[in-house]
Backbone as CSV, one residue per row, in Angstrom:
resi,resn,N_x,N_y,N_z,CA_x,CA_y,CA_z,C_x,C_y,C_z
1,UNK,-68.289,1.028,-3.011,-69.436,0.051,-1.665,-69.756,1.552,-0.992
2,UNK,-70.961,1.012,-1.527,-71.877,1.755,-0.521,-72.154,2.496,0.984
3,UNK,-72.504,3.128,2.056,-72.675,2.907,2.652,-73.462,3.969,4.204
4,UNK,-74.317,3.366,3.847,-75.451,4.718,4.785,-74.669,5.209,6.174
5,UNK,-74.930,6.518,6.455,-73.961,6.460,7.412,-75.127,7.825,8.738
6,UNK,-74.702,6.595,9.799,-76.304,7.431,10.925,-75.323,8.036,12.487
7,UNK,-75.909,9.096,12.149,-75.224,9.857,13.801,-76.096,10.405,14.561
8,UNK,-75.463,9.586,15.854,-76.404,10.195,17.084,-75.791,10.836,17.545
9,UNK,-76.604,11.512,18.648,-76.186,11.969,19.213,-75.393,11.551,20.642
10,UNK,-73.933,12.318,21.223,-73.232,12.463,22.616,-73.983,11.726,23.395
11,UNK,-75.657,12.227,23.323,-75.654,11.776,24.643,-77.073,10.564,24.600
12,UNK,-77.152,10.073,23.244,-77.454,8.953,23.805,-76.826,7.338,23.693
13,UNK,-77.672,7.046,24.514,-76.310,5.671,23.739,-77.416,5.132,23.052
14,UNK,-76.195,3.690,22.113,-76.433,3.101,21.522,-76.199,1.363,21.680
15,UNK,-77.568,0.504,21.252,-76.807,-0.909,21.451,-77.919,-1.628,20.682
16,UNK,-76.959,-2.886,19.821,-78.374,-3.444,19.126,-77.794,-4.750,19.331
17,UNK,-78.345,-5.648,19.462,-77.961,-6.930,18.923,-78.755,-7.532,18.166
18,UNK,-78.063,-8.430,17.493,-78.176,-10.452,16.441,-78.460,-11.016,17.009
19,UNK,-78.894,-12.251,16.432,-79.274,-12.964,16.525,-78.024,-13.767,15.257
20,UNK,-77.437,-13.221,14.552,-76.335,-14.415,13.789,-75.229,-13.775,14.272
21,UNK,-73.542,-14.012,13.886,-72.986,-12.959,12.961,-73.064,-12.636,11.513
22,UNK,-73.748,-13.420,11.124,-74.245,-12.641,9.665,-74.656,-11.811,8.922
23,UNK,-76.074,-11.069,10.672,-76.759,-10.699,10.460,-76.284,-9.012,11.150
24,UNK,-75.164,-9.542,11.621,-74.313,-8.055,12.579,-73.726,-8.152,11.632
25,UNK,-72.277,-8.643,9.955,-71.826,-8.469,9.445,-71.800,-7.945,7.617
26,UNK,-74.014,-8.370,7.841,-74.458,-7.560,6.611,-74.503,-5.743,7.115
27,UNK,-75.071,-5.986,8.891,-75.098,-5.145,9.055,-74.155,-3.278,9.089
28,UNK,-73.594,-4.077,9.719,-72.356,-4.195,9.252,-71.191,-3.385,7.809
29,UNK,-71.274,-4.013,6.868,-71.376,-3.657,5.679,-72.238,-2.169,5.704
30,UNK,-73.383,-1.902,5.188,-75.274,-1.308,4.596,-74.877,0.009,6.277
31,UNK,-74.158,0.152,7.286,-74.603,1.461,7.889,-73.085,1.486,8.821
32,UNK,-73.067,2.731,8.889,-71.318,3.064,9.592,-72.049,4.183,10.548
33,UNK,-71.889,2.789,11.625,-72.531,4.246,12.545,-71.698,5.004,13.429
34,UNK,-71.628,7.410,13.202,-71.008,7.610,14.214,-71.779,8.022,15.698
35,UNK,-71.341,8.366,16.191,-71.132,9.766,17.161,-71.384,10.855,17.313
36,UNK,-71.651,12.110,17.441,-71.924,13.912,16.472,-70.848,14.753,16.390
37,UNK,-70.181,13.397,17.829,-67.930,14.168,17.711,-67.604,13.945,16.826
38,UNK,-67.387,12.103,17.173,-66.788,11.759,15.931,-66.421,12.607,14.068
39,UNK,-68.500,12.303,13.968,-68.671,13.311,12.595,-68.564,14.048,12.476
40,UNK,-68.028,15.235,13.218,-68.246,16.952,13.445,-66.174,16.448,13.297
41,UNK,-65.626,15.837,13.590,-64.212,15.341,13.831,-63.597,14.758,12.169
42,UNK,-65.131,14.593,11.674,-64.700,13.582,10.609,-65.127,14.452,9.440
43,UNK,-65.282,14.983,9.146,-65.723,16.450,9.023,-64.649,16.875,8.429
44,UNK,-64.605,17.569,9.341,-63.538,18.574,9.323,-62.131,17.876,8.697
45,UNK,-61.644,16.526,9.138,-60.397,16.083,7.826,-60.843,16.174,7.590
46,UNK,-61.732,15.586,6.442,-61.774,15.185,5.131,-61.739,16.479,4.077
47,UNK,-62.448,18.166,5.178,-62.530,19.408,4.499,-61.427,19.518,4.369
48,UNK,-60.267,19.950,5.253,-58.807,19.760,5.137,-58.597,18.850,4.224
49,UNK,-58.272,17.587,4.276,-57.669,16.406,3.022,-58.339,17.454,1.220
50,UNK,-59.820,17.341,1.253,-60.228,17.890,0.356,-59.971,18.453,-0.821
51,UNK,-59.905,20.088,0.337,-59.896,21.277,-0.129,-58.400,22.208,0.387
52,UNK,-57.271,20.824,0.594,-56.142,21.837,1.783,-55.746,22.465,-0.193
53,UNK,-55.053,22.619,-1.033,-53.847,22.459,-2.072,-55.806,23.860,-3.277
54,UNK,-57.256,23.960,-3.115,-57.255,24.434,-3.035,-57.366,26.356,-2.839
55,UNK,-56.933,26.677,-4.115,-57.429,28.110,-3.653,-58.442,29.149,-4.035
56,UNK,-58.917,30.072,-4.620,-60.629,30.422,-4.330,-60.382,31.966,-4.840
57,UNK,-60.366,32.096,-5.653,-59.823,33.482,-6.772,-60.826,33.939,-5.641
58,UNK,-60.283,35.617,-5.553,-61.532,36.553,-4.359,-62.168,36.682,-5.500
59,UNK,-62.304,37.251,-6.672,-64.041,37.362,-7.849,-64.857,36.172,-7.059
60,UNK,-64.284,35.298,-7.511,-65.449,34.129,-7.380,-65.295,34.207,-5.807
61,UNK,-64.987,34.144,-4.254,-65.453,34.481,-3.461,-66.475,35.922,-2.976
62,UNK,-66.124,36.647,-3.695,-66.920,38.352,-3.144,-68.363,37.970,-5.049
63,UNK,-67.937,37.432,-6.164,-69.236,36.961,-6.390,-69.505,37.389,-7.520
64,UNK,-67.641,38.224,-8.491,-67.413,39.146,-9.540,-66.920,38.316,-10.481
65,UNK,-67.170,38.278,-11.814,-66.489,37.846,-12.773,-66.241,40.026,-13.608
66,UNK,-64.984,39.631,-15.082,-64.721,41.030,-15.943,-66.317,41.315,-16.621
67,UNK,-66.913,40.116,-16.144,-68.089,41.315,-17.393,-69.489,41.599,-15.904
68,UNK,-69.433,41.273,-14.717,-70.212,42.214,-13.879,-69.573,40.671,-12.586
69,UNK,-71.819,40.449,-12.293,-71.716,40.441,-12.073,-71.960,38.928,-11.392
70,UNK,-72.545,37.551,-10.886,-72.690,36.705,-10.768,-72.941,35.561,-10.405
């Protein structure tokens, strides 16, 4: 299931009105609305989970391998 992510500034008030519950549920299925601070926190959590055990060799960090610079 793919959702479109909408990030709203923390300083902005957000209000949506739907005429039916079905429309609201359809919107909820298709969009994920986050405040800017929530998005930053989620990004940091995901970064820690995804790259927790990743070790980047020093040579790759520097952009150098045994044959030269890449």
